[in-house]
C-alpha positions as CSV (number, residue, x, y, z in Angstrom):
1,M,0.0,0.0,0.0
2,G,1.4,3.4,-1.0
3,T,2.2,6.2,1.3
4,M,-0.9,8.2,2.3
5,T,-0.7,12.0,2.8
6,K,-2.8,13.8,5.3
7,D,-4.9,15.1,2.4
8,T,-5.6,11.6,1.2
9,V,-6.7,10.4,4.7
10,I,-9.1,13.3,5.0
11,E,-10.4,12.9,1.5
12,E,-11.1,9.2,2.0
13,A,-12.9,9.9,5.2
14,E,-15.0,12.5,3.4
15,Q,-16.0,10.0,0.7
16,Q,-17.3,7.6,3.4
17,L,-19.3,10.4,4.9
18,Q,-21.3,11.4,1.9
19,S,-24.5,9.5,2.8
20,V,-24.2,10.8,6.4
21,W,-23.9,14.4,5.2
22,A,-26.9,13.9,2.9
23,G,-28.9,13.3,6.0
24,I,-27.5,16.4,7.7
25,D,-28.4,18.5,4.6
26,D,-31.9,17.1,4.7
27,V,-32.4,18.3,8.3
28,K,-30.8,21.7,7.4
29,N,-33.1,22.2,4.4
30,Y,-36.2,21.3,6.5
31,T,-35.4,23.4,9.5
32,Q,-34.3,26.4,7.4
33,V,-37.7,26.5,5.8
34,R,-39.4,26.3,9.2
35,V,-37.3,29.1,10.5
36,L,-38.2,31.2,7.5
37,E,-41.9,30.4,8.0
38,A,-41.6,31.5,11.7
39,F,-40.2,34.9,10.6
40,Q,-43.0,35.3,8.0
41,K,-45.8,34.3,10.5
42,A,-44.4,36.8,13.0
43,G,-44.3,39.5,10.3
44,V,-40.7,40.6,11.0
45,Q,-39.8,44.0,9.6
46,N,-36.6,46.1,9.5
47,A,-38.4,48.3,12.1
48,H,-38.1,45.5,14.6
49,F,-34.3,45.7,14.6
50,S,-34.5,49.0,16.4
51,W,-34.4,49.1,20.2
52,V,-35.4,51.3,23.2
53,T,-33.2,52.4,26.1
54,G,-33.7,52.4,29.8
55,Y,-36.3,50.0,31.2
56,G,-36.8,48.4,27.7
57,Y,-40.6,49.0,27.7
58,D,-42.5,49.1,24.4
59,D,-39.8,47.3,22.5
60,L,-41.6,45.9,19.5
61,G,-38.6,44.0,18.2
62,K,-38.1,42.2,21.5
63,D,-41.8,41.1,21.5
64,K,-41.5,40.0,17.8
65,L,-38.3,38.0,18.6
66,D,-40.2,36.1,21.3
67,E,-42.9,35.4,18.7
68,V,-40.4,34.0,16.2
69,Y,-39.0,31.5,18.7
70,A,-42.5,30.5,19.8
71,H,-43.6,29.9,16.2
72,Y,-40.5,27.7,15.6
73,F,-40.7,25.7,18.8
74,K,-44.5,25.4,18.5
75,T,-45.0,26.8,22.0
76,E,-47.4,29.4,23.3
77,D,-44.7,31.8,24.3
78,A,-41.0,32.4,24.5
79,L,-38.5,34.6,26.4
80,V,-35.3,35.5,24.5
81,R,-33.1,37.9,26.3
82,P,-29.4,39.1,26.7
83,Q,-30.1,39.3,30.5
84,L,-30.1,35.5,30.6
85,V,-26.4,35.1,30.7
86,S,-26.1,31.3,30.1
87,G,-28.0,28.1,29.6
88,T,-27.6,27.4,33.3
89,H,-29.0,30.8,34.2
90,A,-32.0,30.3,31.9
91,I,-32.7,26.9,33.3
92,M,-32.4,28.0,36.9
93,T,-34.6,31.1,36.2
94,A,-37.3,28.9,34.7
95,V,-37.0,26.3,37.5
96,L,-37.1,28.8,40.4
97,G,-39.9,30.8,38.7
98,N,-42.1,27.8,38.6
99,L,-41.5,26.2,42.0
100,K,-42.7,27.2,45.4
101,V,-41.5,26.1,48.9
102,G,-41.9,22.3,49.3
103,D,-42.0,21.5,45.6
104,E,-39.7,18.9,44.1
105,I,-37.6,18.8,41.0
106,V,-36.2,15.4,39.8
107,V,-33.6,15.2,37.0
108,V,-35.1,12.0,35.4
109,S,-32.3,11.8,32.8
110,G,-29.7,11.1,35.6
111,Q,-26.9,13.2,36.9
112,P,-26.8,16.6,35.2
113,Y,-23.6,18.3,34.0
114,D,-21.3,19.9,36.7
115,T,-22.4,23.5,36.8
116,L,-26.1,22.7,36.7
117,Q,-25.7,20.0,39.4
118,T,-23.9,22.5,41.6
119,A,-26.7,25.1,41.0
120,F,-29.4,22.6,41.9
121,R,-27.7,21.2,45.0
122,E,-26.9,24.6,46.4
123,V,-30.0,26.6,45.5
124,C,-32.8,24.1,46.2
125,P,-32.2,23.8,50.0
126,K,-31.9,27.6,50.3
127,R,-35.3,28.0,48.5
128,G,-37.0,25.2,50.5
129,L,-37.1,22.9,47.4
130,K,-36.6,19.2,47.1
131,Y,-34.1,17.8,44.7
132,A,-33.4,14.3,43.4
133,E,-31.8,12.6,40.5
134,G,-32.9,9.5,38.6
135,M,-36.2,8.3,37.2
136,E,-36.6,6.0,40.2
137,N,-37.0,9.1,42.4
138,L,-40.0,10.5,40.5
139,K,-43.2,10.7,42.5
140,P,-46.8,11.4,41.6
141,D,-46.5,14.9,43.2
142,T,-43.2,15.9,41.6
143,K,-43.5,19.4,40.2
144,I,-40.8,19.4,37.6
145,A,-39.3,16.4,35.7
146,F,-36.1,17.6,34.2
147,I,-34.3,16.1,31.2
148,Q,-30.8,17.1,30.0
149,R,-30.7,16.5,26.2
150,S,-26.9,16.6,25.7
151,R,-24.3,14.3,27.2
152,G,-22.6,16.9,29.4
153,Y,-19.4,15.5,30.8
154,E,-20.6,11.9,30.7
155,W,-19.5,9.1,28.5
156,R,-23.0,8.5,27.0
157,D,-24.8,9.5,23.9
158,S,-27.2,12.5,24.0
159,Y,-30.9,11.7,24.1
160,T,-32.4,10.8,20.7
161,L,-35.9,12.2,20.1
162,K,-37.3,8.7,20.3
163,A,-35.6,8.1,23.7
164,M,-36.8,11.4,24.9
165,R,-40.3,10.7,23.8
166,D,-40.3,7.4,25.6
167,L,-38.9,9.0,28.8
168,I,-41.5,11.8,28.7
169,A,-44.3,9.1,28.3
170,S,-42.9,7.3,31.3
171,V,-42.9,10.6,33.3
172,R,-46.6,11.1,32.4
173,E,-47.5,7.7,33.8
174,V,-45.9,8.3,37.1
175,A,-46.4,12.1,37.5
176,P,-49.1,13.2,35.1
177,G,-49.2,16.7,36.5
178,A,-45.4,17.3,36.4
179,I,-43.9,20.0,34.2
180,V,-41.5,18.3,31.8
181,F,-38.6,20.6,31.3
182,V,-35.9,19.9,28.8
183,D,-32.4,21.4,28.8
184,N,-32.1,21.8,25.0
185,C,-28.6,23.2,24.9
186,Y,-26.5,21.9,22.0
187,G,-29.4,20.1,20.4
188,E,-31.4,22.8,18.5
189,F,-31.6,22.2,14.7
190,T,-29.7,18.9,14.8
191,Q,-33.0,17.1,14.0
192,K,-36.2,18.1,12.2
193,L,-38.2,18.0,15.5
194,E,-37.6,19.6,18.9
195,P,-38.7,18.4,22.4
196,T,-41.7,20.7,22.3
197,F,-43.2,19.0,19.2
198,I,-41.7,15.6,19.7
199,Y,-45.2,14.0,19.4
200,E,-44.9,14.4,15.6
201,L,-42.2,11.7,15.6
202,E,-44.8,8.9,15.6
203,N,-47.8,11.0,14.6
204,D,-49.4,10.2,17.9
205,T,-52.8,11.6,18.7
206,E,-51.5,12.2,22.3
207,E,-49.2,15.2,22.4
208,I,-46.2,13.7,24.1
209,K,-43.9,16.7,24.4
210,A,-41.9,18.9,26.8
211,D,-43.8,21.7,28.5
212,L,-40.7,23.9,28.8
213,I,-37.3,24.1,27.2
214,A,-34.3,26.4,27.6
215,G,-31.0,26.9,25.8
216,S,-28.1,29.3,25.3
217,L,-27.7,31.7,22.4
218,I,-24.0,31.3,22.3
219,K,-24.7,27.8,21.3
220,N,-26.8,26.6,18.3
221,P,-29.7,29.1,18.1
222,G,-27.4,32.2,18.1
223,G,-25.8,31.1,14.8
224,G,-22.4,32.3,16.0
225,L,-23.6,35.9,15.8
226,V,-25.1,36.5,19.2
227,A,-22.8,38.0,21.9
228,A,-24.7,36.8,24.9
229,G,-28.1,35.5,26.0
230,A,-30.4,32.6,26.3
231,Y,-34.0,31.6,25.6
232,I,-36.9,29.9,27.5
233,A,-39.9,28.6,25.6
234,G,-43.1,26.8,26.6
235,S,-46.6,27.4,27.8
236,K,-47.6,31.1,28.4
237,Q,-47.9,30.8,32.2
238,L,-44.6,28.9,32.6
239,V,-42.7,31.5,30.5
240,Q,-44.4,34.3,32.3
241,N,-43.4,32.8,35.7
242,A,-39.8,32.6,34.4
243,A,-39.9,36.2,33.2
244,D,-41.1,37.4,36.6
245,E,-38.2,35.5,38.2
246,L,-35.7,37.1,35.8
247,M,-37.0,40.7,36.0
248,A,-39.6,41.2,38.8
249,P,-43.2,40.3,39.3
250,G,-45.4,42.8,37.5
251,I,-42.6,43.6,35.0
252,G,-41.8,40.2,33.6
253,K,-41.4,40.2,29.8
254,H,-42.0,43.9,29.5
255,G,-38.7,44.9,31.1
256,G,-35.2,44.6,29.9
257,C,-33.2,46.5,27.3
258,M,-31.8,44.7,24.3
259,F,-28.7,46.9,24.0
260,D,-28.9,47.1,20.2
261,Q,-28.5,43.4,19.8
262,T,-32.0,42.6,18.4
263,R,-30.9,42.4,14.7
264,L,-28.2,39.9,15.6
265,F,-30.6,37.8,17.6
266,F,-32.9,37.6,14.6
267,Q,-30.1,37.0,12.1
268,G,-28.3,34.5,14.2
269,F,-31.5,32.4,14.6
270,F,-32.1,32.6,10.8
271,M,-28.5,31.4,10.2
272,A,-28.6,28.7,12.8
273,P,-29.7,25.8,10.6
274,L,-26.8,26.4,8.2
275,I,-24.3,26.9,11.0
276,V,-25.4,23.8,12.9
277,S,-25.1,21.7,9.7
278,E,-21.6,22.9,9.3
279,A,-20.8,21.9,12.8
280,L,-22.4,18.5,12.4
281,K,-20.4,17.8,9.3
282,G,-17.2,18.7,11.1
283,M,-18.0,16.5,14.1
284,T,-18.8,13.5,11.9
285,L,-15.4,13.9,10.2
286,A,-13.8,14.2,13.6
287,A,-15.5,11.0,14.7
288,K,-14.2,9.2,11.6
289,V,-10.6,10.5,12.0
290,F,-10.3,9.6,15.7
291,A,-11.8,6.2,15.1
292,D,-9.2,5.6,12.4
293,M,-6.6,6.6,15.1
294,G,-7.9,3.8,17.3
295,L,-9.6,6.0,19.8
296,E,-13.1,5.4,21.2
297,T,-15.7,8.1,20.2
298,I,-19.3,8.9,21.0
299,P,-21.2,9.2,18.8
300,S,-19.7,7.2,16.0
301,F,-19.3,8.9,12.6
302,D,-22.4,7.3,11.2
303,A,-24.7,7.6,14.2
304,E,-27.7,9.8,14.6
305,R,-26.6,13.3,15.8
306,N,-28.6,15.0,18.6
307,D,-26.1,17.6,19.6
308,V,-23.0,19.3,18.2
309,I,-20.6,17.6,20.6
310,Q,-18.0,14.9,19.8
311,A,-16.6,13.0,22.7
312,I,-13.2,11.3,22.4
313,K,-11.7,9.0,25.0
314,F,-8.0,9.8,25.1
315,G,-7.1,7.6,28.1
316,S,-4.4,9.9,29.5
317,K,-4.1,13.4,30.8
318,E,-1.2,14.3,28.5
319,K,-3.1,13.3,25.3
320,L,-6.2,15.3,26.4
321,I,-4.0,18.4,27.1
322,N,-2.1,18.0,23.8
323,F,-5.2,17.9,21.8
324,C,-6.7,21.0,23.5
325,K,-3.4,22.8,22.8
326,L,-3.7,21.8,19.1
327,V,-7.3,23.2,19.0
328,Q,-6.1,26.5,20.5
329,Q,-3.3,26.7,18.0
330,N,-5.7,26.4,15.1
331,S,-8.2,29.0,16.4
332,P,-8.8,32.4,14.7
333,T,-8.2,34.3,17.9
334,N,-5.7,33.7,20.8
335,S,-3.9,31.1,18.8
336,M,-0.6,32.2,20.3
337,F,-1.8,31.0,23.8
338,S,-1.6,27.6,25.3
339,P,-4.4,26.3,27.5
340,I,-3.7,24.7,30.9
341,P,-6.0,22.9,33.3
342,D,-7.4,25.0,36.0
343,E,-10.1,25.0,38.7
344,I,-13.4,26.6,37.4
345,S,-16.3,27.6,39.6
346,G,-19.1,24.9,39.4
347,Y,-16.8,22.0,38.5
348,D,-15.5,19.3,40.8
349,D,-12.3,18.7,38.8
350,A,-9.8,21.0,37.1
351,V,-10.9,21.6,33.5
352,I,-8.9,22.4,30.3
353,M,-10.6,24.6,27.8
354,A,-9.5,25.5,24.3
355,A,-11.5,28.2,22.5
356,G,-10.1,30.9,20.3
357,A,-13.6,32.2,19.6
358,F,-15.1,35.5,18.6
359,V,-17.6,35.2,21.5
360,E,-16.1,34.1,24.8
361,G,-17.4,30.7,25.8
362,S,-19.2,30.2,22.5
363,S,-19.9,26.4,22.0
364,I,-21.1,26.7,18.5
365,E,-17.6,28.0,17.5
366,L,-15.0,25.3,17.2
367,S,-13.7,24.5,20.7
368,A,-12.6,21.7,23.0
369,D,-12.6,21.0,26.7
370,G,-12.6,18.3,29.2
371,P,-12.3,17.6,33.0
372,I,-9.0,16.3,34.2
373,R,-10.2,13.0,35.4
374,E,-10.1,9.4,34.2
375,P,-10.6,8.3,31.5
376,Y,-9.6,11.7,30.2
377,I,-12.4,12.4,27.8
378,G,-12.2,15.4,25.4
379,Y,-15.3,17.1,24.1
380,L,-14.9,18.7,20.7
381,Q,-17.8,20.9,19.7
382,G,-19.2,23.4,17.2
383,G,-17.5,24.8,14.2
384,L,-18.9,27.8,12.3
385,S,-17.2,26.5,9.2
386,Y,-16.6,22.9,8.1
387,A,-13.4,24.0,6.4
388,H,-12.1,25.2,9.8
389,T,-12.7,21.8,11.4
390,R,-11.3,20.0,8.4
391,H,-8.1,22.0,8.7
392,L,-7.7,21.2,12.4
393,L,-8.1,17.5,11.6
394,Q,-5.5,17.6,8.9
395,Q,-3.0,18.6,11.7
396,L,-3.8,15.3,13.4
397,V,-2.7,13.1,10.5
398,V,0.8,12.2,9.3
399,E,2.1,10.0,6.4
400,D,1.2,6.2,6.4
401,R,-1.3,6.4,9.3
402,C,-3.7,8.6,11.2
403,Q,-2.6,9.7,14.6
404,A,-2.4,12.8,16.9
405,P,0.9,14.6,17.2
406,K,2.5,13.8,20.6
407,I,-0.3,11.4,21.5
């Protein structure tokens, strides 16, 4: 067998991914049209890109943005704001706004990711709330059944829509009155359906779906353009309760200045289907390349994608750190810096993060991170441009075989 160049390795992988990418393009084409229809139903105009100062009252663009999100997610209402500083903040705002003293929240999908777990365990006792993890702890009077769609820092696949649908159906059997709340971070636009209209999966006459979802705008729905913010979508009362928790009772959705970011919020959401498809193509190529290197990956290159994250089991601290350094070196910003593991608020272990992004902490931009704990799993995610991810992966291959430098 002749010598293979790094270009040949990548090109052969791309040939094997054509059918996978056809499926990604199908989702992109479908969701792009649905986003367009959401804009048209809401009647978005250039006038909605303007903003007001001070308290943020009478902001027509802000109201219209909420309407676009509600149309797309097929919910009664939505709250899309820069004042929601992260996905975790949006989730906790919606949770605390919809629970009262003595109520219980159960994370039925298992242990949540580090920062959210810390928030739940610290805040719930202070607010007089009950908190538990695992479907086995769900009770008939549980107020919120919470599902984390993505894998977080766990070696498992993210929830497929079918698995989520089945889990929600099980929740309804045990706790029919519970609010089903899905952390939708990293998952938007990866499939044709969303947790709030998951019942369409099997054309069921019973609307098995989430009552409430939340996600970060510096992930999928921001399309790489939004500088900060998050969204909450669901029934009108649940969203209103969250808005009251965020702002103040009696002010709710009416308050809050958009800081001249409204146009980017609209444009980012419109671009999101395309950007997510670019990220998914890059992550499938990464899965293929790392598998050829002999490393374990989740999901596999040909598996159904339900988030924009690719997990790679490196097996050693040095390999994980070397990979994150390579990601940083191939970033558009801060490429001259070298990431090192450090303690981060909300995490039990030191974490290494590589992200030379235009928006700090943006997970839809190409980045990598991982906790410094066995078995030393790296989480590669995002990628505004497939070509950028492709270039990074070219740096991982050398003649005759596919392997990571210094790994």
